[in-house]
N, C-alpha and C positions, 0 to 999 in steps of 0.2 A: 831496474824499471824501464831506461833508457833502451835498452835491449828488447824485451816485450815488447816496448810500442815501434822498434825499428821494425820486427819481424811481423808485428801485427798487418804493420803499412807494407812489407815487402809481400806477404799473401794477398792482401788482397788487391794490390798493385799487379801481382803475377796472375791475378782471375780475369782482371779488369781488361789488361792488353794482349796477355796470352802470346803466346809465340806464332800463330797462324795469322793469314791475314784474312779477313772477314771475307762470310762468300759473295762470291757474286751472283744475285738471283736475278733469272731474267725474267721466270712469272712465277706464280704458287697458287693455287686453287685448293679451295676449303669446302668438305660435302661431307653428309653424316656419315658417308661409308670412307671415305678415305680425305687423308691431306698429302697434296702434290708438290714436290718444289722442282724449279728447272733450274740447271744452272749450265754456264758455258764448261766446254770438257776440262778446260785449262784451270778451272777453279776450287775452289773448299767447297767443301758442301757441308751442310749438316747432316749426322749420321743419326744421332739421338739427341735426346729431349731428356733431361733429368730433373725427374723433383724431387729434390731430396727431403722436404716434409713430408711427403706421401710414401716414399719409398717406391719412387713409381719409375718408370724409364717409357719414353718415347722412342722406339727404333725402325729407321727409315731404310728403307729396300732402296737398293740405286741400281741402275740400267743405263748404259752410255753406248751413245753410237759416234758415231767421228766427230760431229760438234758438239750435242748437248748429253750432260746425265741428268736424268729423270730420276727423283728419290720418293718413295712413296710408303705409308705408313696407312693400315689397316685402321677404322677405326668404330666403335662402338659406344651405345650408350653407358655400358660401365666403364669403357676407358673414355668420355668421355665427362664422365662424374669424377674422376681424380686428377683433371688437369688445370690443378692449380696449386698454391704455393710458392715456397721458396726453390727459383728454377733455375738450372744452368743446360746453357746450350752448347751441345759437343761437335765443334767443326772436324772435318777431316781433310787432307790435301790428295794430290795424287798420288802419295808414296806412302800411307796408308796412317800417316803420323796424325794422331789425333789432340787435340785440346780444346778442355770445358771450359768457355767463358759465362761472364755474368749475363742474365736476360736484359740490363738495362741498354746493352750495346744492340739490339735488333729490335726495338719496338714496330718498327717499318715490316717487320717480316713475319709478325703475331698475325695466324689466321683470320680473317674476316669471319664475325661472327655470325649464327645462322639462328635469329629470333624466328621461333614458334609461336604463332597464335596472335593475338594485339596486347600491348601490353597498355593497359587504358586504366593507370591508376586515380584514387580521387582527388579530386580538386584543393580537399583540403591534408593532403599525405598520410603520410603513415608508412607502416611496413606496405610493400607492393611487388609482386612475382612478377620476373622475367625470367622466361623459359627462351631453353636453345643450346646451339654448340657453341664451344671456344668463346664463352662469354668472360672468364676471367683469368684466362691466360697470362702468367707474368705480371698480375696486376692486383689492386687490392681497392679501387674505387674507380671509376668513367667518370667523363664529364657531362654536364649539360652545358649547350651553346647559350653564353660563348665560355664563362667559365665558373661552372656552378658544380661543385664534390657531390656525387651521387655515391653514398657509401654502401659497400654489401654491409649484411647484418649478418652475423657469424665470423669465427678464426676459418681463414683461408691456410691457416697452418696446418689443419687437424682434418681431419677424415670427417666430421662431426658435420659438414656442409655438404651442399650438392650443388655443384657449379649449373646444373643445365636446369635448376630449377632456383634460381637465384631470387634473395631475397632483399630488396632494396629499401633504404630507408629515404624515402621521398617526402621533400619536404615542402610539397605542395605548389603550387600554382595553376595559372588558368590560359584555355588555348591551345594552341599547338604546338610541342616544342622538341628539340632535336640534340640526341644523346652520341658523343661521341667518343671512340676508343682509340686509342696511341696509335694505333696502324691509318689514321685519318678515318675509317667507315664511321659512316652517321646512317643512324635510327630515327625517324621522326612520327611522333607518336603524338597522339592528345587525352584526352582523360575520358571518363566515364560520362554517359549521356547525364544529364541532370532529370531529375526524378522531383516530381510532387507530390510527396504524400499526405498532405491534409494541409486547410486553411482556414484558421481561425477569424471572425469579422468582428470588428470594434467600432467605436462609435464614429468614428473617421479614418478608418485604415482597415486594412485588413493583413494577415502576416503569416506567410507562405512558411511550412515548414518542407526538408526532406533533402535534399543531396546534392553534391555536386554542381553549386549556384556560382562558385566563385565569389572571391570577396573583394571583386572592383565594378563598379556599375560600365569601364572602359570597357568589358571587355562582355556585357549584356545585353541582350532588349528584351523586356516583357511586353509580352501582348494580351490584351484584353479585347476580345470575341473580334481575333484578328485585325485588330489594332495598336501601333507599337505605343506606348504612352511614352510623356515628355521624359526623362530621364530627373528631372527635380521634383517630378513624382514620387520617385524612390528615396524612402525615408532612409532606409539600411539597408545593407545589402552583406551580405557574410556565405560560408559555404551549406549553412543547410538552412540560410532563413532568410527570408527578406521580408520588408515591410513596405506598402505601397500606400500612399495618401489615398484614399478613396470612398467617395458618400454616395449610397446609391438609398434615395427616398422609397422605392416603390418594389414593392414586389418582383423577382424575378431571377432568371440563372444567367450566368455568364460566363465564356469560356477564357482560362487563365492560361499561358504556356508561357516560357521562359527561354531563352537561345543565349547558351553560356560557350565561348570558346567556337563559336558556328554549329554546335550540336543541341538539338533540340529535345525540350524534355516533351514527355506528356502532356495531355490536355485537360487539366481540372477544370468539371464543372462545381463553379460555385454558386451554389441557389440562397439568395437572399431572401428568407421567407419570412412572411406576417408575424408581427410580434407581439399579440394582443398581452394588455397590461392590467386592463381594467374593465370591470363588466358592469351592469347595473343589473338590478331585479325587476320580476315584475309580477304582478299575482295569477296565480295558478288558473281561476275560475273567471281571469279577464284579460289572462295575455297582453302584450301590449309592446311596447319600442322599447327596443333592446338597442342601448348605447356602447360601444366597444370602443376602448381609448388605446392607441398603438403607436406602432410604426410599422410602415410599410405594406399599409393594408389598401392599396390598391394598385391598380396598376396600367401604367404607361400606353399598354394594346388596347387600341378600340375594341368593344365587342367582346369584351373580359369575360370568364367565365370563374363568377365567385359564388361560393357555396358554403354555407354558414350550417354546422350543428350542434345542438346545445346535446350531449348526451345524443341521445335516437330522436331530437327533435330538429326538425328543418325551420328555418329562421328566413322568412320570405320577404320579398320587397327591399333588395338590400340596395342602399347607395353607399358606395365607400368613397373615401378621400385619406389622404395620404396619413393623418393620423387618426382617424375616426371612421367610422365603421355603421351605419344604422340597418335595422332590421324589424320585422314585424313577428313575432311569435303569437303562434292563434290560443287561448287558452286549452286546457287541460279538463275534459268532464270529471266532475266528481268520481263517476264510478270504476271510474280507468286505474288498475294497480299499478303505476309506474313510479319510477325513483326521481325523487323531488329534487334531493340536493348532491351537491358537489358532483355536477354534469361538466366531464368536460368541453374545453370551448377547441373546436375545428374550425379551423377557414383555410379555406383551400381558393387559390386564385391561380387560375389556369394553370392546375396540376401540382403546384405547389403546396405544402401543406405547411402549418405553423408545429412547429416541433416543444414549445414551452407548453409550461402547464397553467391554465387557467380556469379555476372554475367556477360553475355558476350554479344558483339556486333559486328554487321560485320563492315569491314569499318570503325573502328575506330584507327586511328595516334596512334602507341606508339613509343615513341624511348628510349631504355632500353639500349643503351651504344652508345660509339665512341670511335674512335681512330684516331691517323693522321699520317698517313701513306705518305709518301717521299711529306708533308706537305700539303696533302690536307684532307679534313676532311670528317671524313665515318663515316654517322649515321650507327646503327644497330639497329634494331625493327621490326616493321610491321604495314603493309598498309601504305606502307609509299608514293601510290599514282605513279607519274609517271614524267618521265623527264620533259614532257611540260606541267603540269597542278600546279604542286606541287610548293606551295610557302615556301621560308624561313626569318625566321624572326631571328634579334639578334638585340635584346637591343629594341625590337619593333618596328625594321626597317627592311622595305621589303629589302631583297638582290635582286637586278631586275638586278643585272650585271653580273650574276655569271650563270657558265655551271652546269646544275645538270644533274646525272646519276643515276636513279635507275635501278637496277636488275628486272628479269621479274617475281619475285615472291615479290616483292615490298619489301624484308626485308633488303636492304641496298642503300643508297642513299650517294652518294659523291659530292663536290663541291670544288673547289679550291677558298678561299678567297681572296678578292682584296687583303687585307693587313692582318696580324696575327689577331686574337682576342686575346684579353687580358680581362679575367674574366667577361664573358657576360653571359647573359642569350639567349637561343635558342630554339626556337617552328615553328614549320611547320605547315602549312595549308591545308589539301586536303581536294576537292570538297565543301569548305566550313567549315568542320572539325576542332577543334584545337588540336592538340597534347599536350600532357604534354612537359612541359617546363624544359631544363635541364642545370646544369651550364657548361661553357666549357672555355676551356683556350687553344688556338694552339700559344701561341707566341713562344714557347720551343719546336720544331719540328727537326725533323732527315731525312735526304735523303742517301739511299744505293748504292752502286755502285759494284760490278753485283747487281741488283734490284731483280732478282732471282737467289739464288744459288747454284752450283752443289748438286746433292743428294747423291756426295761423299763427301762431306763438303769441305771449303775454306774458305782464307780469304775474307771479305766484309769490306767496307771502307764504314763506317757512317760519314757525315757531320752534326753538330752537331750547329743548328740555334740557335740565342740569348741567348747564354751562359751569364749567371749573372758573374760580376767582381769577385764574390765574392768566384765562383766555377773555375776560370781561372787552378786555381794548382791542380785541384782535376780530378782523371782519372775518366769516365764513367765506369756503369757497366750494362750488359745486362744480365736481367732476361728470361729465359723460363719457359713456361707455365708446366712443372715440377717444377720449383721454381730453377730449377739449375742456377747456375749464372756464367756467362763471362765476365772477365774485359776486358776492351778497351786498344790499346797502341797508344801512341801520334802519328801519323803519321809527325810531325815534317815539315812543310811542310809550314809553316806562323807563321808568330809571333800575327797575329791578333786571340785573343783567342773568341772573341764573337761568332766567326764561325770558326770551326774548324773541324779538321778532325781526327775520331782514325779510329783503324783497330782492328777488334774481329774477333777471329777464330769460324766461325759455324759451328757445328757438322756434321755428317752426318744423312740424315732425308729426309721425303717427305714429300707432301703437301703443305698446308698451317700453317704457326707459327704466333702465337700472342706472342709478346715480349713487355718487358718495358726496356727503358733505362732511366738513371736516373745518373746528375752529380751533388753534392753537393745537394743542396735542390731542384731541377730541375728534374722534371719526364715527361715523356711524354711515349703514350703507340701505337704499331703501328704495322707492320704485313708483315711479304715477303713469296712469296709463292717460295718452292723450282722449281725449272728448271723441266719442261714440254717436254716429248720426241716431235719430229718432224716428221710425215709422210710424203715423199715426196711424193709415188708412190703407188698403188694398184691394182693388176690385178688376172683374173684369170688363173693358170696355169695349167701343166699337173697333172693328177691324181685325177681334179677336185677338186683343190686346191684355196685358197684365199691366195694370197702372198703380204706382205707389205713393200716396204724397207723405211730407214730411219737409222741415227745412235743412236742403241739401247746398246750399249756396259755398259756405265753406269748405266744400268738399269736389268742387269741380273740378280742379285742376291733380288733386288724388288721383281721380277717375278718368282721367286723360293720361295719365302716366300709367297707367295700370295698377293702380295700389288699389282699387275698389274692384271686388267681386261680386255676384249676387249669388245666395245661397238659398235652393228652394228646389224640392221635391227630392230630396236625396242628392241634387246634382247643385255642380257649382259653374255658374252662366256668366261668359265671359264676353268678351265685345270681340274678338278676331276670329270669330267663325260665320262665313259666307253666312247672307242671308237670315241671319241671327241678328240684328242691331238691337242695340240695348241704346234709348233714348235717357242721355239722362241732365236736368236742368237745375234749376234751381229751389225750385217747391214740389218737385215730382219726376220718377223714373219708372219705365215701360218696358216690355218688351214681347215679342210675341207667346203668344198662347201657342203651344204644340200638344199633339197627341200625346204625347208620352208623358206630359204634366198631371198631375194628380192632387188632390186637396192637401196642403202640406206647409208646414210652416215656413215664413220668408224671411230673410234677414241679409244684412250687408256684412261684409269680410273686408275689414280696413286694417291693411298691413297685419294680419294676421289674427287681428283680435275682430270676435264676433261679436255684432250689435245685438239688441234685444229684439225677439222674433216677435211676426204679426201670422195668424194664421189664416190662411186663405182658401175658402169652402170652394171647389171645380167640382161641377156636377157632371159625372159621363155620361156618355151618350152615344146610344147604339146606332150603327149605322148601315150595318148591311147583317144581314142571315139569311139565311136559305129557306123558305117557305116551302119546297118539295125536295125532298131526301129521298135518296136510292140506299136502302142498306143491302148488305148481304145476310145471310141466314142467320148471323149470333147477334146482328144488331150494328151502331154504327157511331161516328161523332160527329157531333153540331157544332161547330166554329161560329162565335159571337165576338163579330167586327163592329170595334168602336174607338171610341174616343176618351183620355182622362180617366182609365182603369187604375185602380190601388187596389191593393190586398184585399180592403173591404168590401169590395164590389161583391165577392165572388159571394160575400156572407149572405145576400140578398138576389143571389140569379139562379136560377133552376128552372127546370125543364119539365113539365108536369105530362105523361101521357091518358088518356081518357080509357081506351079498351082495360091497360093494366092498371087504371089507378092508383099510378107510382108517381113519386120524386125521384127526379133524378140529379145529383149537384152538377157544380161545374166547378173547373181547377183554373186559375188564374196564372197565364203565357205572360204576359210582359201588359205593358201600358195601355195596349190597342186588341190584345185578343182575349177571349176563354172559349176553353173548351169543356166540350160536357158530354160526357160516354153515358151514351143510352143503349144498355144492355138489354135490348126486345127482340127475341125471334122472331122472325115470320113464321109463313107466309102469309100472314094478315095483313092486308092496310093498317096504317095507325093514324090517328089524328091530336097532336101536341100541342101545348102552348108555352110560350116561352116566360118566367117572371125575370125580370130584369129591373137592377138594383131596386126591388120591392115592388116593383110594379108593373102586372099582365101586361102583356104589349096585345094590341087590338086585332090581330091576326092569328090563325094557326100555321101549324105546318104540319105539310100531309109527308106520311114517311110509308112508302113504298118498297117491294124486295125485288130484287134483280130477280128474273126468269131462271129458269134451267140452263145451266151450261155442260155442254156434251161434249167429253174428250176423248175419251178413249172406251175401249170396252174388250172383253175376253170375248173370243172365239169359238167357233162348233166346229165340229167336221164333215158337217154335210148338211145340205138346205132341204132335200129330201127326209131329211132325219128329224133336223129340229135341235132343242136341248138347250140347256140355261147360259146366258150370258150376262154376267157384269158389267153395268156400266159406270165409267168414273168420271165426275166430273164436279159441280159447286152448286148450291144455291139447291140442293136436295128436300123435299120434307116429306113427312109421312102422307099426306095427301098426295097421293099418287092417281092423276086421271086415267091416263093412258101411255101404253109404248108401244112402238111399230117401230119395225125393220121391214124397209122396202113398204113392200103392201102388205104385210103379215101383223096382225097383231098378235103382242105378247102378251100370255096371261100370267096370272100368278105371279103379279108385280110385289115385290117385298122393299121392305127400307132398312137399311143398315144405318147408314149416319149421312150426314149433311154433303159426303163425296160421294158415297157410292149406293147404286140400288142394283137389282136384280131382276130376272122374269124370266118365264117359260117360253122357250121359241117355238110356236108349233112346226108339223114339217110343212115347207111350202109349197105353194101352190104355182110361182111363180116359173114361167119358164127358162130356165136355167142353165147353159150349157156346162155338165157336171165337169167338163177337161177345163174349162176355163173360171171356174169358180174362187179359184186363189187371185186372179188381177181384177173382180167384180167390185165394187164399194157398194154397201147398202146404207141409205139414209134414215139414222137412226131419232127416232122425232118423240118427245117426251114431254110431255103438259102434266102439270102440276097446278092443282089449286086457280085453272085457267090458265095458266103462264107458259109459254111453250118454246122449246131449244132446242136445237136437232143439230148433227153433222154427221158427213160422211166417214164410214168408218169399214175397216175389212172385218167381216164379220164371218165369212165361210174363208175355211181352210181347206176345201178338198175332199176325197172321199173317203181319206183312211179314218179308221177306228183306232184313238186313243183307249186303248187297254185300261192303265189308270182310271183314266176317267170314267168308264163303265162299271168299275167296282166299287168305285167310289161314291157317283151318281145314284147306283145302286141302291146301294145300302143307306144312303143319305134319305132317299125315297121313301125307304119302306119303314124307317124308323118315324119318322114323321109324319103319317097318312097322307103323302103324297103333297105337302107344303113344300114349296120350294126354298132351299135352304143352301145358303154359298157355300162352296168349298173353300174355304181359305185356305187349305195348307198345300193346294194344287195351284202353283202359279202359271203363270204365261210364260214366264220363261223356263220352268220347267219343263211345262209342256212342249215348246219350242224344243228343247234341247232332244227331248223324245220324240220327238217326230224325225229332226235332222238323223237320227241313229237307228229306228227303228228298222230299216233294215238290216241289221245286226241279228236280231232275231230268227227270222227265216235259217239267216246263214249258218247261224249256229246248230238251229233243227237241224236241219238238211245234213249238214256236216254231219252231225254226232249219229244221226238214223244211218247214212252210206256207210260209216266205219263201222256201226255195230253191226248192219247186215252183210258188208266183206268179211266181219268175223267169221259170222256165222255160216255163209256160204262155204270160208275155208274149211273147218271143221268136218261139215256134211262130204266135202268133195274127199276129203283125205279118209274118211270113214264111210266112204259109198258102199263097200262092202259089207258092210256091217247090218245084218238083218234086221235087230233090233233097234238100231237108231233109225231107218230106213222106216218102220214102223212110227217111231213116235215121231216121225219127220211129215209124214202124211197125217198122225193123226190132230196135230197141233195146227196144220197149214187148213185142211178141211176145216177143224172146226171152228178158226176164226173166222173162217169165210161166211160160215152159214150163220154164226152171231150178227155180223155185220149187214147181212140182207136183212136178217130178222129187224135191225133197229132201224135201216133205211126205210123199207115197209108200214113201221109202227108209225115213221113220221111223217110219211107223205100219206097215211089214211088219214090221219089227224090234220092234216093242212085238207086236205079234201072236204072231210066235216066241216070245219071253219067257213070255207067258201060256198059249201049249198047253203048252210044256214044263212050266210048274210045275201046269199042269191035272193034264196026265198023269203027273206025278212030285211028289205030294207031299210037300214038307219041313220039318220044325220049324223056325221061326227060328231057333231055339236050336242048331240041327244045322249051321246055316252058320256056315261058317268066315270072319272078317271079311276075311281076305286075298283071297278067291274073288269079293267084291261089285266091282261093276266096274260105275260110277267108284266109288270108297273110299267107306266109310259115312259118312264126318265129310264129306267133301264134298257128298253127297246131304242131308246134314243141314244144311247151310249154306247149302245151294242149293234146298232145298225138296223138292225130289226128284223123284217120279212115283206117290206115294201114294194110298190110300182115294180122297177124291173124286176127285182128279186123274186119275184113271186111271178110274175109272168115268164120266165125262166123256167119254173117249177110250170106250170100249166101247160108249157108249152107241146112237152113230150107227150103228155096225157091227152092232145088233142082237144084241149078246153080253149075258149077264145078268152082271148087277154081281156084283164079288166082293166080301167083308169084307175088312176093313182085316186082321185075323189074319193071313189068305191069302196075303198080301203084305208084311207087315212087315218082309224083310230083301231084296225084289225092288229093283229099277229099273234102266231101259233102261240098256244097254251104254253106255260113252263114246262108242262113233261114233255113237252116236245124237245 
């Protein structure tokens, strides 16, 4: 055994010390491509490295000069993967002698690691990858400064590990840290950046979950909307979760981020959403006030946008606070088929919406509370039904012999039990729907005398009923809403202590007060109303003031403090409006009568409680109504101006017009205006009478109609020809007296509608320069039922003829026996377009004829020696010329016959019936005819003296010509 130990020690010693001196390395360099070591020329050097466990060796190729030896070994990723495990450094001297020694002798000569990428472990720790070259040569672990071992995961003595992609067993940490290798090489690293994945909201804190938060508040900073929170508010911190003490009472969004070890996280948007928890119900047929109880129901931002939807129904007039929000829900007509139950409550505050589920239903009876005033049971809640239909059940028994009173809003229900209720269950049924059940006990109750104390305060006697015998010697206590208390005083009126009277000194106040009275272990909740003022009479006095009488002495201070308002004519009248002073005295109050006031009930509102009302009648007065009106062709409106109108005023107000013997009703606009629609067509003037508030006014209203308004007209091509024009305007009627254009009278006038009339303009006798017609305006003058109107219009557009208008006009005239018909199919715009492009037609015709003629001439030229073709050419040419001459002569003879007839039998143009003109006059007008200068051109070559235009104003060649 001793021999074995000796040999082992000797073996180890021989490998440790070796026989050669260690190399004197002057410099070394490590890259991904190679390892390079420089030595003094006389020094030993590394010739190879043996990795015994991997059965691998790294051989160095050395080159010398006179002073330095450079030894290099090529490197690759595959070689680098095997540089680990038990290792021997083989040293060689100048004589070529080698000696392999343990790696522990040369840690300072280990190559510097080359780190690829970033090493960013989780702050929590765990297996972490470190990539690069030369990471584990001669090592089994590395160190984190100052002296923390960072172990490798895996067996370095096998080929199952890849030392270019090392897995480190990182134990976690925070902030920047440093890894150090045995050769002194250091690598600084930080952790992965923190990430906030989710945040949950608690009642007084929020909890963030994610990663890389660190586990020490020393290394972190947490910000809310950019402001660092005090570290005392960090309730807990760990690598994957932190909790912050934070309370948010309003609906809003905040941005949260954490800086861990100098690394900043994402900014997480946390929404503190509205949280509705409880909602009342309202009747479908009435609607009403919705009250929602919850958390974060308002915003800190002024002018916030808040919307509330109950299903598809908008709730309006929203008033919000942190824990309560109210709004008005409009009634839903019975005819509408809409969902009424289990409607989702959706609240949006500046775009932040609730995400919890709260359901609303119409007509759901809810009992939220009860009190026992004056021995009666008063239930407080919603949708409590009606006095006739609601059923009350106590301990499952229907209370059929009680009288039920339900207020108009269905929020209170009162009844007097037949006998005191002792520890019972109560619910109601409304229209078949059962309410919630409450526990009730009315065996101990009180009655007060007087029931309504003075607003100045007074002693009120309370009778306590069914006092327990154990409480006979105890004095009762009254607790007010502000938690102040008043001790009762024994009235000592009786020795019967089960029912006994105690006195309480009620303080000053106003309105309704809910109180609690207890004696010993017995308690009851009740209410009382301070006394309200009584209005004895009201009237309109001098200076247009409304004055009401009564005893108001005790209410002067309440009025000065703004606790009293006047309710009148559906308005709340207060004293802080300029020029609207209220005079409030001991025995009266008064305020100015305004035009917007009408007959109505008047009452006083004292601390939100309304006194008994008194009716005040105000007679409406008419101050102005025009006695002379001008209407358009379809009628008009009559405005009646006055004061103190109410809706019923229009029931007794109307307008009666004599000519039609018809009554026209009026519409209520506001307290000072009534409008009467008089649909009475013109043009005849009318006389009407106003009946205001049931009484006829002693004057008549005259109604006249506007004169014709001429705006524009269609145009014709030539003044010497004439034609049909359509006049556009307003206030046209069927009773057309005359239409003139310039000095020419238009005939055959036709009423089309209230905005259009037409007529036939005869050929003009005006001395108009034909070349300048387009720049000359004509005054168009229309007279209808004795009223006239006119305008300067462009009637003539030049000498050219519109073919489409000619054809259509001729056809219309013939089909209607010469009556004037408006061509609605051809608009002015269409004619204008035609006029602008009418030059295209002759160009197309002339061009086509030219092409055809050229084609024929070419053919004739090419076949000029063909005798048969020459014969037909001459025959066709001379035949056509003879026929043309015959037609010309026949037309000329017809014209001369007409001329001679008119010369020997002169006749006024007005005496010639339109029916006798051939072709019809409107066709002549459209086609241009053969009058004036054109006829003179025909007569001139025949040496016949030209005739004036007047001589032939209605002549034309026959249709056969």
